[in-house]
C-alpha positions in Angstrom: -184.9 -272.9 96.5 -184.8 -272.8 100.3 -181.3 -272.8 101.9 -182.2 -272.2 105.5 -185.4 -272.8 107.6 -185.7 -271.6 111.2 -188.7 -272.8 113.2 -189.9 -271.7 116.6 -186.4 -270.7 117.8 -186.2 -269.5 121.4 -183.3 -268.1 123.4 -183.1 -266.7 126.9 -180.5 -265.7 129.5 -181.9 -266.6 132.9 -185.2 -264.9 133.2 -184.5 -262.6 130.3 -186.1 -263.8 127.0 -183.9 -262.7 124.0 -186.3 -264.0 121.4 -189.1 -266.5 121.3 -190.6 -268.7 118.6 -188.8 -267.1 115.7 -189.7 -268.6 112.4 -188.2 -267.5 109.0 -186.3 -268.8 106.0 -183.6 -267.8 103.5 -183.8 -268.7 99.9 -181.2 -269.0 97.2 -180.0 -265.5 96.1 -181.5 -263.7 99.1 -179.5 -260.8 100.5 -180.9 -260.4 104.0 -180.1 -257.8 106.7 -180.9 -258.5 110.3 -181.7 -255.2 112.2 -182.4 -254.7 115.8 -181.5 -252.5 118.7 -178.3 -253.2 120.6 -178.7 -255.9 123.1 -181.7 -257.5 121.2 -179.7 -260.6 120.3 -178.5 -260.1 116.7 -175.1 -261.6 117.1 -176.5 -264.3 119.4 -178.9 -265.3 116.7 -176.1 -265.5 114.1 -174.0 -267.7 116.3 -177.0 -270.0 116.9 -177.6 -270.2 113.1 -174.0 -271.3 112.8 -174.6 -274.2 115.2 -173.3 -273.1 118.6 -176.1 -275.1 120.2 -177.1 -272.5 122.8 -180.7 -272.1 121.8 -183.4 -273.2 124.3 -185.7 -274.7 121.7 -186.5 -274.7 118.0 -185.2 -276.2 114.7 -182.5 -274.9 112.3 -182.5 -276.8 109.0 -180.0 -276.2 106.2 -180.5 -277.6 102.7 -178.4 -280.7 102.2 -174.8 -280.2 100.8 -174.8 -276.3 100.8 -171.6 -274.6 102.1 -172.0 -272.0 104.9 -169.3 -269.6 106.1 -169.5 -267.3 109.1 -167.8 -263.9 109.6 -167.5 -263.3 113.3 -166.8 -259.9 114.9 -163.7 -261.3 116.5 -161.9 -264.0 114.5 -159.6 -266.7 116.0 -156.6 -267.6 113.9 -153.4 -269.5 114.4 -150.9 -266.7 114.8 -148.2 -268.7 113.0 -150.3 -269.3 109.9 -149.5 -267.3 106.8 -152.2 -265.1 105.3 -152.0 -266.9 101.9 -152.4 -270.3 103.5 -155.3 -269.1 105.7 -157.4 -267.6 102.9 -156.9 -270.8 100.8 -157.7 -273.1 103.6 -160.8 -274.4 101.9 -160.6 -278.0 100.7 -161.4 -277.1 97.1 -159.6 -278.3 94.0 -158.9 -274.7 92.9 -157.4 -273.8 96.3 -155.2 -276.9 96.3 -154.0 -276.2 92.8 -153.0 -272.6 93.5 -151.1 -273.6 96.6 -149.2 -276.3 94.7 -148.5 -273.8 91.9 -147.1 -271.1 94.2 -145.0 -273.7 96.0 -143.5 -274.7 92.6 -142.8 -271.1 91.8 -140.5 -270.9 94.8 -138.3 -273.6 93.3 -138.7 -273.0 89.6 -135.5 -274.9 88.8 -137.5 -278.1 89.5 -139.0 -278.3 86.0 -141.0 -281.5 86.8 -142.7 -280.0 89.8 -143.4 -276.8 87.8 -144.9 -278.8 84.9 -147.1 -280.9 87.2 -148.3 -277.7 89.0 -149.0 -276.0 85.7 -151.0 -279.0 84.4 -153.0 -279.2 87.7 -153.9 -275.5 87.3 -155.1 -276.2 83.8 -157.0 -279.4 84.7 -159.1 -277.6 87.3 -159.3 -274.3 85.4 -157.8 -272.5 88.4 -156.3 -269.5 86.6 -159.5 -267.4 87.0 -159.6 -268.4 90.6 -156.1 -267.3 91.1 -157.0 -263.9 89.6 -160.0 -263.7 92.0 -157.8 -264.4 95.0 -155.3 -261.7 94.1 -158.1 -259.2 93.3 -159.8 -259.7 96.6 -156.6 -259.4 98.6 -155.6 -256.3 96.7 -159.0 -254.6 97.2 -158.9 -255.3 100.9 -155.4 -253.9 101.0 -153.8 -257.1 102.3 -150.4 -256.3 100.9 -148.2 -259.2 101.9 -149.9 -262.6 101.7 -146.8 -264.2 103.1 -147.0 -262.3 106.4 -147.9 -264.2 109.6 -151.3 -263.6 111.0 -149.9 -263.0 114.4 -148.2 -259.9 113.1 -151.5 -258.3 112.1 -153.7 -255.7 113.9 -157.2 -256.5 114.9 -158.6 -254.7 111.8 -156.2 -256.5 109.5 -157.3 -259.8 110.9 -160.9 -258.9 110.3 -160.1 -258.1 106.6 -158.3 -261.5 106.3 -161.4 -263.3 107.6 -163.6 -261.4 105.1 -161.2 -262.2 102.3 -161.3 -265.8 103.2 -165.1 -266.0 103.0 -165.3 -264.0 99.7 -162.6 -266.3 98.1 -164.5 -269.5 99.3 -167.7 -268.0 97.9 -170.0 -270.4 99.9 -173.7 -270.9 99.1 -174.7 -268.9 102.2 -172.6 -266.2 103.9 -173.4 -265.2 107.5 -171.7 -261.8 108.1 -171.5 -260.0 111.4 -170.5 -256.3 110.8 -168.6 -257.0 107.5 -167.8 -253.2 107.0 -166.0 -252.8 110.3 -162.3 -251.9 109.8 -162.8 -251.2 106.1 -162.1 -247.8 104.7 -164.6 -246.1 102.4 -163.1 -247.4 99.2 -163.1 -251.0 100.5 -166.8 -250.6 101.6 -167.9 -249.3 98.2 -166.0 -252.2 96.4 -167.6 -254.7 98.8 -171.0 -253.3 98.0 -170.6 -254.0 94.3 -169.0 -257.4 95.0 -171.8 -258.7 97.2 -174.5 -257.3 95.0 -173.1 -259.4 92.1 -172.3 -262.5 94.2 -174.4 -265.6 93.7 -174.2 -266.4 97.4 -177.2 -266.0 99.6 -176.3 -263.6 102.5 -177.6 -262.8 106.0 -175.8 -260.0 107.7 -175.8 -257.6 110.6 -174.4 -254.1 109.8 -175.0 -250.5 110.9 -174.0 -249.1 107.5 -177.3 -247.8 106.1 -176.0 -247.1 102.6 -174.7 -250.7 102.5 -178.2 -252.0 103.5 -179.8 -249.8 100.9 -177.6 -251.1 98.0 -177.0 -254.8 98.9 -180.0 -256.1 100.7 -183.4 -257.1 99.2 -184.9 -258.4 102.5 -184.9 -256.9 106.0 -185.6 -259.0 109.1 -186.3 -256.8 112.1 -185.9 -258.4 115.5 -188.2 -256.5 117.8 -190.2 -257.4 120.9 -188.7 -260.9 120.8 -190.3 -261.4 117.4 -189.2 -261.3 113.7 -190.9 -258.9 111.2 -190.0 -259.5 107.5 -189.9 -256.7 104.9 -189.3 -257.7 101.3 -187.3 -254.7 100.1 -184.3 -252.6 100.8 -183.6 -250.3 103.7 -185.8 -247.4 102.4 -188.7 -249.8 101.9 -188.2 -251.1 105.4 -188.4 -247.7 107.0 -191.5 -246.9 105.0 -193.3 -250.1 105.9 -192.2 -250.1 109.5 -193.8 -246.6 109.9 -197.0 -247.9 108.3 -197.0 -250.9 110.7 -196.5 -248.7 113.7 -199.3 -246.4 112.6 -201.7 -249.4 112.2 -200.6 -250.8 115.6 -201.2 -247.4 117.2 -204.7 -247.2 115.6 -205.4 -250.7 117.0 -204.2 -249.6 120.5 -206.3 -246.4 120.4 -209.4 -248.4 119.4 -208.8 -251.0 122.1 -208.3 -248.2 124.7 -211.6 -246.6 123.7 -213.4 -249.9 123.8 -211.8 -250.8 127.1 -213.3 -247.8 128.9 -216.8 -249.0 127.9 -216.0 -252.6 128.9 -214.4 -251.5 132.1 -217.5 -249.7 133.1 -219.6 -252.8 132.3 -217.2 -255.0 134.4 -217.5 -252.7 137.4 -221.3 -252.6 137.2 -221.6 -256.4 137.2 -222.1 -258.4 140.4 -218.9 -259.6 142.1 -219.8 -263.2 141.7 -218.0 -264.3 138.5 -220.7 -266.9 137.7 -223.3 -264.2 137.1 -221.2 -262.4 134.4 -221.0 -263.3 130.8 -217.8 -265.3 130.9 -217.0 -264.9 127.2 -217.2 -261.1 127.5 -214.9 -261.1 130.6 -212.4 -263.2 128.8 -212.5 -260.9 125.8 -211.9 -258.0 128.2 -208.7 -259.6 129.4 -207.4 -259.8 125.8 -208.6 -256.2 125.1 -206.6 -255.0 128.1 -203.4 -256.6 126.8 -203.8 -254.8 123.5 -204.7 -251.5 125.1 -201.7 -251.6 127.4 -199.2 -252.0 124.5 -196.6 -249.2 124.0 -194.8 -248.3 120.8 -191.3 -247.5 121.7 -190.1 -244.5 119.7 -186.5 -243.7 120.5 -186.1 -240.1 121.4 -182.9 -238.5 122.6 -183.9 -235.1 123.8 -180.9 -233.5 125.4 -180.7 -229.9 126.5 -177.3 -230.0 128.2 -175.9 -226.6 128.9 -173.1 -225.6 126.5 -170.3 -223.2 127.4 -170.4 -220.0 125.3 -168.1 -219.9 122.3 -165.8 -216.9 122.2 -164.4 -215.0 119.2 -161.3 -217.3 119.0 -162.1 -221.0 118.7 -159.3 -223.1 117.4 -156.6 -221.8 115.0 -153.8 -223.7 113.2 -150.9 -221.5 112.1 -148.5 -223.1 109.5 -148.8 -226.5 111.2 -146.6 -229.3 110.1 -146.2 -232.8 111.4 -144.0 -235.7 110.5 -142.5 -238.8 112.0 -139.0 -239.5 110.9 -139.3 -239.2 107.1 -143.1 -239.7 107.0 -145.0 -236.5 106.3 -148.4 -236.3 108.1 -149.3 -232.6 107.6 -147.7 -229.9 105.5 -148.1 -226.2 106.4 -151.8 -226.2 107.3 -153.4 -222.9 108.1 -157.0 -223.0 109.3 -159.4 -221.3 111.7 -162.5 -222.9 112.9 -165.8 -220.9 112.9 -168.6 -221.1 115.4 -171.1 -223.9 114.6 -169.2 -225.5 111.7 -169.5 -229.2 111.2 -166.4 -230.8 109.7 -166.0 -234.3 108.3 -162.6 -236.0 108.0 -161.9 -238.8 105.5 -158.8 -240.5 104.1 -157.0 -243.8 104.0 -155.7 -245.4 107.1 -152.3 -244.0 108.1 -152.7 -240.6 106.4 -152.8 -238.8 109.7 -156.4 -238.3 110.7 -156.0 -239.4 114.3 -152.7 -237.5 114.6 -154.5 -234.4 113.5 -157.2 -234.9 116.2 -154.5 -235.4 118.9 -152.9 -232.2 117.9 -156.2 -230.3 118.3 -156.7 -231.7 121.9 -153.1 -231.1 122.8 -151.8 -234.7 123.3 -149.6 -234.6 120.2 -147.4 -231.5 119.6 -146.9 -230.3 116.0 -143.5 -230.6 114.5 -143.7 -227.0 113.4 -146.2 -224.1 113.7 -148.7 -223.9 116.5 -152.3 -224.8 117.5 -154.1 -222.0 119.4 -157.2 -222.9 121.4 -159.6 -220.2 122.6 -160.0 -219.5 126.3 -163.7 -220.5 126.2 -163.3 -223.8 124.4 -164.2 -227.0 126.2 -163.1 -230.0 124.2 -165.1 -233.2 124.2 -163.2 -236.1 122.5 -165.0 -239.4 121.8 -162.3 -241.9 120.5 -162.4 -245.5 119.4 -160.7 -246.9 122.4 -162.4 -244.8 125.1 -165.2 -247.1 126.2 -163.2 -248.7 129.0 -164.8 -248.8 132.4 -163.5 -250.0 135.7 -164.3 -253.6 136.5 -167.4 -254.1 138.7 -168.8 -250.6 138.0 -172.6 -250.2 137.8 -174.1 -248.3 134.9 -175.4 -245.5 137.2 -172.0 -245.3 139.0 -170.3 -244.4 135.7 -172.4 -241.2 135.6 -172.6 -240.3 139.3 -168.8 -240.6 139.6 -168.7 -237.5 137.3 -171.7 -235.7 138.7 -174.9 -236.4 140.6 -176.7 -233.8 138.5 -176.3 -232.5 135.0 -176.7 -228.8 134.3 -179.3 -227.9 131.6 -180.3 -224.8 129.8 -182.0 -222.0 131.7 -180.6 -223.0 135.1 -182.4 -226.3 135.2 -180.7 -229.6 136.1 -181.2 -233.3 135.6 -180.4 -236.2 137.9 -178.1 -239.0 136.8 -181.0 -241.4 136.7 -183.0 -239.1 134.4 -180.0 -238.5 132.2 -179.6 -242.3 131.8 -183.2 -242.6 130.8 -182.8 -239.9 128.2 -180.0 -242.0 126.7 -182.4 -245.0 126.5 -181.1 -246.8 129.6 -184.3 -247.7 131.5 -184.1 -247.8 135.3 -184.0 -251.6 135.2 -180.4 -251.3 133.7 -179.1 -248.6 136.1 -177.6 -251.1 138.6 -176.5 -253.6 136.0 -172.7 -254.3 135.8 -171.2 -252.4 132.9 -169.4 -255.6 131.9 -172.7 -257.1 131.0 -173.6 -254.3 128.5 -173.4 -254.9 124.8 -170.6 -253.2 122.8 -173.1 -250.6 121.5 -174.5 -249.9 125.0 -171.0 -249.3 126.3 -170.3 -246.9 123.5 -173.5 -245.0 124.3 -172.6 -244.8 127.9 -169.2 -243.5 127.0 -170.8 -240.9 124.8 -172.8 -239.7 127.9 -169.6 -239.2 129.9 -168.3 -236.9 127.1 -171.4 -234.8 126.8 -171.6 -234.4 130.6 -168.6 -232.1 130.4 -170.7 -229.6 128.4 -168.3 -229.4 125.5 -168.6 -226.7 122.9 -166.0 -228.3 120.6 -167.0 -231.9 120.0 -164.7 -234.4 118.3 -166.2 -237.8 117.4 -163.7 -240.4 116.1 -165.6 -243.3 114.5 -168.7 -242.8 116.7 -170.9 -245.1 114.7 -169.0 -248.4 115.3 -171.2 -250.8 117.3 -174.2 -248.5 117.5 -177.4 -249.8 116.0 -179.2 -247.9 113.3 -181.9 -246.7 115.7 -179.4 -245.1 118.1 -177.6 -243.6 115.1 -180.7 -241.8 113.8 -181.3 -240.5 117.3 -177.7 -239.3 117.7 -177.9 -237.6 114.3 -180.9 -235.6 115.3 -179.1 -234.4 118.4 -175.9 -233.5 116.5 -178.0 -231.5 113.9 -179.1 -229.2 116.7 -175.7 -229.0 118.4 -174.7 -225.3 118.6 -170.9 -225.9 119.0 -168.2 -227.0 116.6 -168.3 -230.6 115.5 -165.6 -232.8 113.9 -166.5 -236.3 112.7 -164.1 -239.0 111.6 -166.2 -241.8 110.2 -166.5 -244.5 107.6 -170.3 -244.2 107.8 -171.2 -242.4 104.6 -174.9 -241.9 105.6 -173.8 -240.2 108.9 -171.3 -237.9 107.1 -173.8 -237.0 104.4 -176.4 -235.9 106.9 -174.2 -233.9 109.3 -171.1 -232.2 107.8 -170.8 -228.9 106.0 -167.3 -229.5 104.6 -164.7 -232.2 104.5 -161.0 -232.5 105.1 -159.6 -235.1 102.7 -156.3 -236.5 104.0 -154.6 -237.4 100.7 -151.3 -238.7 102.1 -147.8 -237.2 102.0 -149.0 -234.4 104.3 -151.6 -233.0 101.9 -155.0 -232.0 103.2 -157.7 -230.9 100.8 -160.7 -228.9 102.1 -163.8 -229.9 100.1 -167.0 -227.8 100.4 -169.8 -230.3 101.1 -170.5 -233.7 102.6 -169.3 -237.2 101.8 -171.1 -237.2 98.4 -169.3 -234.0 97.4 -166.0 -235.7 98.4 -166.7 -238.7 96.1 -167.6 -236.4 93.3 -164.3 -234.6 93.8 -162.5 -237.9 93.5 -164.3 -238.8 90.3 -163.4 -235.4 88.8 -159.8 -235.8 89.9 -159.6 -239.3 88.3 -161.2 -238.1 85.1 -158.7 -235.2 84.8 -155.8 -237.6 85.4 -157.2 -239.9 82.7 -157.3 -237.0 80.2 -153.7 -236.1 81.1 -152.6 -239.6 80.6 -154.2 -239.7 77.2 -152.5 -236.5 76.1 -149.1 -237.7 77.3 -146.9 -238.9 74.4 -146.6 -242.7 74.2 -142.9 -243.8 74.7 -141.2 -245.3 71.7 -139.2 -247.6 74.0 -140.0 -251.2 73.0 -139.9 -252.6 76.5 -140.2 -249.8 79.1 -139.1 -250.7 82.5 -142.0 -250.0 84.9 -141.6 -250.4 88.7 -145.0 -250.8 90.4 -144.7 -250.0 94.1 -147.0 -250.5 97.1 -149.2 -253.0 95.3 -149.8 -256.6 96.3 -148.1 -258.7 93.6 -148.9 -262.1 92.2 -146.4 -264.2 90.3 -146.8 -264.8 86.6 -148.1 -268.2 85.6 -145.9 -270.5 83.6 -147.9 -269.7 80.5 -147.7 -266.0 81.2 -144.0 -266.1 81.8 -143.4 -267.7 78.4 -145.6 -265.1 76.8 -143.8 -262.3 78.6 -140.4 -263.6 77.5 -141.5 -263.7 73.8 -143.0 -260.2 73.6 -139.7 -258.3 73.4 -138.6 -260.5 70.4 -142.0 -260.0 68.7 -141.8 -256.3 69.2 -138.4 -256.1 67.7 -139.6 -258.0 64.6 -142.6 -255.8 64.2 -140.6 -252.6 64.7 -138.0 -253.8 62.1 -140.7 -254.7 59.6 -142.4 -251.3 60.2 -139.1 -249.4 59.6 -138.4 -251.4 56.4 -141.8 -250.7 55.0 -141.7 -247.1 55.9 -138.4 -246.7 54.2 -139.6 -248.5 51.1 -142.7 -246.3 50.9 -140.7 -243.1 51.3 -138.6 -243.9 48.2 -141.6 -243.1 45.9 -140.7 -246.1 43.7 -143.8 -248.2 44.7 -146.7 -248.6 42.4 -150.1 -247.4 43.6 -151.4 -250.9 44.4 -148.2 -251.8 46.2 -148.2 -248.5 48.2 -151.8 -249.2 49.2 -150.9 -252.7 50.5 -147.9 -251.3 52.4 -150.1 -248.6 54.0 -152.6 -251.3 55.1 -149.8 -253.4 56.5 -148.3 -250.4 58.4 -151.7 -249.9 60.1 -151.8 -253.5 61.1 -148.3 -253.4 62.5 -149.1 -250.2 64.5 -152.1 -251.9 66.1 -150.0 -255.0 66.8 -147.2 -253.0 68.5 -149.8 -251.1 70.6 -151.4 -254.4 71.8 -148.0 -256.0 72.5 -146.8 -253.0 74.5 -150.0 -252.9 76.5 -149.8 -256.6 77.2 -146.1 -256.2 78.2 -147.1 -253.5 80.7 -149.8 -255.7 82.2 -147.5 -258.7 82.7 -144.6 -256.5 83.9 -146.7 -255.6 87.0 -146.3 -259.1 88.3 -142.6 -259.6 87.5 
């Protein structure tokens, strides 16, 4: 079943054609990734699909009555709106029932309103929907649904926008960078959720593992055209390589034939009428084919790096805290030449603070950080791609240096350096303000590398960079001779580059794990398995109704039906416990017949199971008290 048809879609900015005559479709159940280099028009295409009307020509046809939702890179919300009201903004019966039910819970003394809300929840079967809402908010770590959106950070707003779409579960999701501002746990959860979702999806993302797991179709926007690959990311890479090989063979054949035809053209009389017109026309088409170029991105950089001395960076009994919040406890570590370190951990566990201590902008609360005399720091941070208004691309580089020193005493001009970083000369005098987000990040990275660092720190370097630039950057970093620290949510990037991983666990604890991101995930699985075994060995409490306080979790309120069940459990447990004690005492007297003792034993087993089930249910419901 076709959900979306795009026919002959064309878009340009002035004389620059972004794409031309694009034709493709999306069917029910498709999970489609749109890939292209930065500046090729991915986000522009998504906006046009959502009906912004900026296309030059072409048709966009959606199947009648399907619901479509769009996740933008920057969402616009009413700052006074509550998170809960925003994510349930959809005009569905389930959403309206849940809002009415939560409103009634705030005034539970109004029994009539409570009963009406309860009946409405039953009539539209909204209980499962309520569980889904709370699960999604919890997984995306939206902890207080009653908080105003205006109080949230940019990343939190992006997660609210994502939650809203997942809760609505439209027929077609259009997602622009859905993994931005998500930590690794959230990304892995989202992978599973979208894979199981019945919605069709078209997305733009730079997360290659995400593409690999979720998508079954890749649309590549290249040379103003769309190429379709029916498979995941690995299949796309394989088939694209085959396509380029076939194209190169066609170009080579055309170039060989063109030399023969060119010689024929030159030997013919100048008067066009005396030539074979069909052969001349064919030559023109042959020339177009022979002059094609396959653009293979190569970032060959031989920037001179300062020599590393025997002392690099050492941390001696370093501790850091803010008021009563511990960031780092007694960390001792010495960096070795050439090591590549990955840093992972939940937001707020101290990763950025750690980096700031290394570069000297944040003092430790105790201990000291010693930096060797030969160390030149290069720090690429998330907010660093800020350039003066009106600056040209080339000026950003020449303001630092006209020439860049290379190995063996050679040097490179600023223009050559820009070309190495895939900025053609046609872009050198372009206003920086007109660059895409990824192009600005790439230009910012150039300004870091120009300082010839031998200790390179990259804080989320993959955000807004396309998958082509990422693969090129990876190849450069693999050959980087200095020390490298990477903080990233890009699992593919971490897996390819790092030798060991600092896991910021919270409460000041930092675990050094030998290996890359995959090793870190294995460590977490082993840790969870060990904890599960310890929990099993722990003696079950005999307390009928243990009081459990669950902290730091988003809570939902009990439904009316669940509240009644919760209130009755304690009485039922008391009855079961009394019956168990009575039967046990009777059995211990030794006065029962064999048949009667057998029946009592069976009943005791049933009571034990019932008590276990009731206690488990009590624990489940108590989390939402």
